[in-house]
C-alpha positions in Angstrom: 113.0 56.4 54.3 110.4 58.2 52.3 109.9 58.4 48.5 108.3 60.2 45.8 105.0 58.5 46.6 104.8 60.4 49.8 104.1 63.6 47.9 101.2 62.3 45.8 98.5 64.2 47.6 100.7 67.4 47.7 101.5 67.3 44.1 97.9 66.8 43.1 96.8 69.8 44.9 99.7 71.9 43.7 99.2 70.7 40.1 96.5 73.3 39.2 99.1 76.0 39.5 102.5 74.1 39.2 104.0 71.3 37.3 105.2 69.1 40.0 108.2 66.6 40.0 108.8 64.3 42.9 112.4 62.7 42.9 113.5 59.6 44.8 116.8 60.4 46.5 119.6 58.0 46.3 118.9 54.7 48.1 115.2 55.6 48.4 112.2 54.3 46.4 113.0 53.5 42.9 116.1 55.5 42.5 118.8 53.7 40.4 122.3 54.9 41.0 125.7 53.3 40.7 126.6 52.4 44.0 130.3 53.5 44.1 132.2 55.0 47.0 130.3 58.2 48.2 127.6 57.9 45.4 124.8 58.7 48.0 126.6 61.7 49.5 125.0 65.0 49.7 127.3 66.6 47.1 126.7 63.9 44.6 122.9 63.9 45.2 122.9 67.7 44.5 124.9 67.1 41.4 122.5 64.4 40.3 119.6 66.8 40.6 121.5 69.6 38.8 122.2 67.4 36.0 118.5 66.0 35.9 117.2 69.7 35.7 119.9 70.6 32.7 119.2 67.4 31.0 115.4 68.0 30.9 115.8 71.7 30.2 114.4 72.7 33.6 116.4 75.7 34.1 114.2 77.5 36.5 111.8 76.0 39.2 111.0 76.1 42.8 112.4 73.6 45.3 110.8 71.8 48.3 112.5 69.3 50.6 111.7 67.5 53.9 114.0 66.3 56.5 116.9 64.6 54.5 115.6 66.2 51.4 115.4 69.4 53.3 119.0 69.2 54.0 119.7 68.6 50.5 117.5 71.5 49.6 119.8 73.9 51.7 122.9 72.5 50.1 121.2 73.3 46.6 120.1 76.5 47.5 123.7 77.4 48.5 125.6 75.7 45.7 123.0 75.7 42.8 121.0 78.9 43.4 120.4 79.8 39.7 118.3 76.7 39.2 115.7 77.9 41.7 113.3 80.8 42.2 111.8 80.0 45.7 112.8 77.3 48.2 110.7 75.6 50.8 112.5 73.7 53.5 110.3 71.4 56.0 111.8 70.2 59.3 115.4 70.1 58.2 118.8 71.4 59.6 122.1 72.6 57.7 124.3 70.0 59.3 126.1 70.0 62.7 128.7 72.5 63.4 130.0 71.2 66.7 132.8 68.7 66.0 132.0 66.6 69.2 128.4 66.6 68.4 129.0 65.7 64.8 131.2 62.7 65.7 128.4 61.5 68.1 125.8 61.7 65.4 128.1 60.0 63.0 128.6 57.1 65.4 124.9 57.0 66.1 124.0 56.9 62.5 126.7 54.1 62.0 125.0 52.0 64.7 121.5 52.6 63.1 122.8 51.5 59.7 124.0 48.2 61.3 120.4 47.7 62.6 119.1 48.3 59.1 121.3 45.6 57.8 120.7 43.1 60.4 117.1 43.5 61.5 113.9 42.7 59.6 112.8 45.9 58.0 109.3 45.7 59.5 110.9 45.5 63.1 113.4 48.4 62.3 110.5 50.5 61.2 108.8 49.9 64.5 112.0 50.8 66.4 112.5 53.9 64.1 109.2 55.3 64.6 109.2 54.8 68.4 111.2 58.0 68.6 109.6 61.0 70.5 109.8 63.0 67.3 107.3 61.0 65.6 104.7 60.7 68.4 102.3 62.7 66.6 102.9 60.9 63.5 102.1 57.6 64.9 98.7 59.0 66.1 97.7 60.0 62.6 94.9 57.9 61.1 96.9 57.0 57.9 100.1 56.0 59.8 99.6 52.3 58.9 99.6 53.1 55.4 102.9 55.2 55.7 104.4 52.5 57.5 103.5 50.1 54.8 104.9 52.2 52.1 108.3 52.2 53.9 108.5 48.5 53.3 109.1 49.1 49.5 112.7 50.4 50.4 115.9 48.3 50.2 117.3 48.3 53.6 121.0 47.9 52.3 120.5 51.0 50.4 118.9 52.8 53.2 122.0 51.9 55.3 124.3 53.3 52.5 122.3 56.6 52.5 122.3 56.8 56.2 126.3 56.4 56.3 127.0 58.5 53.3 124.2 61.4 53.6 123.4 61.5 57.3 123.7 64.6 59.3 126.7 63.3 61.0 128.4 63.0 57.5 127.5 65.9 55.5 129.4 69.2 55.9 127.9 71.8 58.2 126.4 74.6 56.2 125.7 76.9 59.1 128.3 79.3 58.0 127.1 79.3 54.4 123.4 80.2 55.0 123.9 83.8 54.3 124.6 82.9 50.7 121.1 81.9 50.1 119.6 84.9 48.5 116.4 83.4 47.1 113.1 83.8 49.0 113.0 80.7 51.5 110.1 79.5 53.4 110.8 77.5 56.6 108.1 75.2 57.8 108.1 73.4 61.4 105.2 71.7 63.2 103.6 72.9 66.3 104.7 69.9 68.5 108.2 69.8 66.9 110.2 72.0 69.5 113.6 70.9 68.3 113.1 72.2 64.7 111.1 75.3 65.7 114.5 76.2 67.6 116.5 75.2 64.7 114.5 77.3 62.3 114.6 80.4 64.7 118.3 80.4 64.3 118.3 79.7 60.4 115.6 82.4 59.9 118.3 84.9 61.3 120.8 83.8 58.7 118.9 83.7 55.4 117.8 87.4 54.4 114.7 86.6 52.5 113.3 83.9 54.8 109.9 83.4 56.2 109.3 80.9 59.3 105.9 79.5 59.7 104.9 77.0 62.4 102.2 74.7 61.3 99.2 74.0 63.9 98.3 70.4 64.8 101.3 68.4 63.6 104.8 67.4 64.6 107.9 66.7 62.3 106.2 65.4 59.2 104.0 68.5 58.6 103.0 67.7 54.9 101.6 64.3 56.2 100.1 65.2 59.4 98.3 68.5 58.3 98.4 68.4 54.4 95.6 70.8 53.9 97.3 73.6 55.9 100.8 72.7 54.4 99.4 73.0 50.9 97.7 76.3 51.8 100.9 78.0 53.1 103.1 76.6 50.1 100.8 78.0 47.5 100.6 81.3 49.2 104.4 81.6 49.4 104.9 80.4 45.8 102.1 82.6 44.1 102.5 85.9 46.1 
C-alpha cells in the first residue's frame, strides 16, 4: 500500500551521488495502467518497468525494492539482468514454493482483497497494521503520517494488485535465484525474524549477495531507521 512518496527522504539523501527515480507500482499511488486481465501481475509489472527504462534511454542503473517491490526486484534481476548493475532487496521473498502453502496464501490474499473492497479504507488500514510484523512500525514517531499517506490509494486497485501480484499468485522464484549474477544486497530488520530466516536461505542461493541486518527496526527498515538504511545502501553502491 505504499507509493513513490514513501521514498522521498531516501532519494533526497542519495541524490548527491545518484539520480533517483521512484516508481508507483500498478494499483499504487498515481500509477495509471489499463486494467485488463492480469495487467497488475508481476510479469507485466516487470515488463512495464523494462519498457519505461528503454523508452527513457535508462539502459544501466541500480535497483532497489521493498516488500512487494522487493519481490518484483527479484523477478527483474532474474529476467531483465542487463538493465541493472547492483540490486538491493529489502524485506521480500521470491514467492512460495510449497503448493499447499501457496494455495493457502492465495486464499488468504483473496479474503484480504474482499475486505479492501467492502471496508472503509481507514478501518482496513487499522486492521492491516495490527499484524505482528508491523509492531515496531506502529511505535515509530511518524507512523501517523505514513498511515495518512496510505489513504491516497484506491482500495479497488489495491485489491486487484493483491489478487494479481500477491505472493500466493506470483510464480515461485526459489529455483531461479542462482541466475542472479549481479551484486545483491539483502536488508532485513533486527526485529523481523521471519525475513531474517528467509534472507539467510536466499543469501546462500545468490552468489554475489551480501546480507545485512539493520538494527533498531522491523519489517520496514527504510522508514524505521532511514539514516542507517541510507548509510548501508550508499556503501554498497559506491564500493
